[in-house]
N, C-alpha and C positions, 0 to 999 in steps of 0.2 A: 395439382388439379388443373385441368384445362378449362378455361372459361373465355367468354367474349365480353369485352367491356365497352359500354356505350356511355360517353361523357356528354351530358347536356343538362342544363339547368331547368329546362321546361319540357322538352319533347321526350317521347319514348320512341323506340325504333320504328314502330308502325306509322308514326307521324312523318317520317323521313321518306317520302315517296320519290324524291329526286335522286336517290342512290339505291342501286341494286346491290345489297350486301350478299356475299357468298360465304356463308358460315355453316358450321355444323353445331346444332344445339341452339339454345336461347341466349339471351343477353342478360348481363348484370348491369343495371342502370346506376350511374353515379351522377350526383348533382353538383358536388363541390370539389375544390382542390384538395381539401383535407380528406374527404372520403376517397378520392383518387389515390392519394398517398397511402392511406390506411389499407385499402384493399390490396395494393401491390405488396405491402409488407406482410400482410396476412396470407395471401393466396399465391404470391409469386407473379410472374409475368403472364399476361393474357395471351391467348392464341391470336385473337383479333381485337383490335382497338379502333374505335372511331371517335373523332374529336369534333366538338363544337368549339368555336373560338370565344364568343361572348357568353360569359357566365355571369348573369345579372345579379348573382348573390354577392358580388363585389369582393370575393376573396381571391380573385385571380382570373386568368384566361386559360383557354385550351393550350396556348403556347407555353404558359407557365407549367402546366402539367407535362407537356412534352419535354421541356427542359429538365424538370425534376426527375422524370423517368430516365432520361439519359444520364444524369448525374448519379442516380441510384444504381443503374446498371454498371457504370464505371467503378463506383465506390465498392460494389460487391463483386466486381470482376465476373459478371454473369455472362453466359453465352446465350444469345438469342436464337430460339428455334428457327430452323430454315423455313418452316411453314408459317411463320408469323406474318400477318398482314395488317395494314392499317388503312383507314379511310379518313377523309376530312369531309364532314357533312355540313359544315357551317355555311350559312348564307352570307356571312361577312366575307366578301371576296378577298380583300386585302389580308384579313386575319387568317383565312384559310391558306393563302399563299405562304404566309410566314410560317405556319405550322409545317406545311409540306416541305418548304425549303430547309427548315431546321432539321426535321426528322429524316429526310432523305440524306442530308449531309452527314448526320450522325450514323445512319446505317452504313453509308459508304465507308466511313472511318472504321466502324466495327468490322466490316468485311476485310478491310486492309489489315486489321489487327488479328485476323483469323478467328473472330468471335461471332461471326454471322455469315451464313451462306445463301440467304434468300435475296429477293428483289429489294432494291433500294429506293423505289418510288411507291407512292400510294397506290393501293389497289383501286382507289377511286377518289376523286375530289369533286367538290361542287364548284361551279362557276355561277356568276350572277344569273345567267340565263338558264341554268340547269346543271346537268351532270356531265362530266367529261371523264371517260374511262381512260385510265393511265396504263394499265397492263391487262 
């Protein structure tokens, strides 16, 4: 089942006016790291994923989710669809950079392993002053 996943403990996609999301369909909103893990196990990998860094429910960060997702994909030997896209909509500039650096490195490695054929950088990331389009 194809779905779009929005990770943020407070906001909904309509609140994020500094990012122009390019998606088909609506969003599934996730608030916690545990919910993030559970939905991936139940529904598989999303077509689009956007990360907030600071999850104020104190069970982790958006980076923890990105790392867990990478480990899960490797453990299950999953192939990532070539049309997969991710965004980083966090207003925490340093945290957003950490997520983007980790995830783009992971996607480059999956591409080298023949498990992904799509782009290896975020479709969009936020900067402190606004939105920067990456691709």
